N, C-alpha and C positions, 0 to 999 in steps of 0.2 A: 279457623277461618269460614264464615258464613257462606253457602251457597247462594246465591243472587236467585231471586226465585225469575222464574219462567214466565216466557206469556203464553196465552191459551188462544192458538184459533183451533175453533170449530167448523170441520168442514161442513157445506149446505146441507149435504146428505143426512151429517151426522143432525144438524139442526134441524132438520124434520125430524127426521125421528124421536128427538127431544119430546117436540111441538105436540104428538100424538101419548106423552103419557098424562098420567091426570098429575094436577099440581104437587100433594107431598112427593110424589114420587122423582118429578123434575126437580125440587130443591132437595132432595135427596142425592140425588147424579151430579145435581153441580155444584153440590157443598166436595163431593167426591174431587171433582173437578179442578175446586179451588186448591184441595189437598194437591193433588198432583203439582201442581205448581210448586210447591215448595220441598216436596221429594217424589221427586217423577220416577223410581224406582224403590216403592215402599213395600213392606212384607208382604206375600201374596203377588204377586206381582207376578204373570207369566209371559216369559220370552218366550214369542210363536216360531215354531222349527220353521224353516224354509223360506222363513220370510224377513229379511235384514233390518233391524232394528223397527219391526212392530213387536208391541206390548199388548197384555189383556190383561185387567184388573176386574174382578166380580163385585158388585153390588148384589146382592141375596142373585136374584135369579136374572141380574143383567150383565151384561159385559160391557166394558168400555176398550175398544179398540184405539190403539194411537200409539204415536210417533214420537223422539225427541230428538232436533236436530240444532245444535249451537244453541241460544237459548228459548228457544219457542218450542213449542208443547202443541203437537198439532194431531186432534181426536179426529178422528176419523170414521166411526161407527159406534154406536149404542145401540146393542140388540139384546133379546131377550133368548132366553134357555141356554141347556146346555150345547146345542148343536146350532148352529150359526150359517151352518152351507156345508157346500164340499170341502172337502181337504184338496192343496193346492201339490204337487208332488213334481218331483224336478227329474 
């Protein structure tokens, strides 16, 4: 049985981040997002420690942070580099 594809929602902050990138990079990242619609947990995805239901997928030097809820995939951030900020400790 094939899983229905998810609806993708991109947070306003992630949309703004995406618009700062050059067009070829934007296209590459958008293709990656569309692939997540069919398979939200592909090989290479990392579940973020200490953060419920958040995942990170790499595309070159860029990271896409997202969550999956019911039939929706919500993109929270698109960042560059290996370090995207402070670690959150509990």
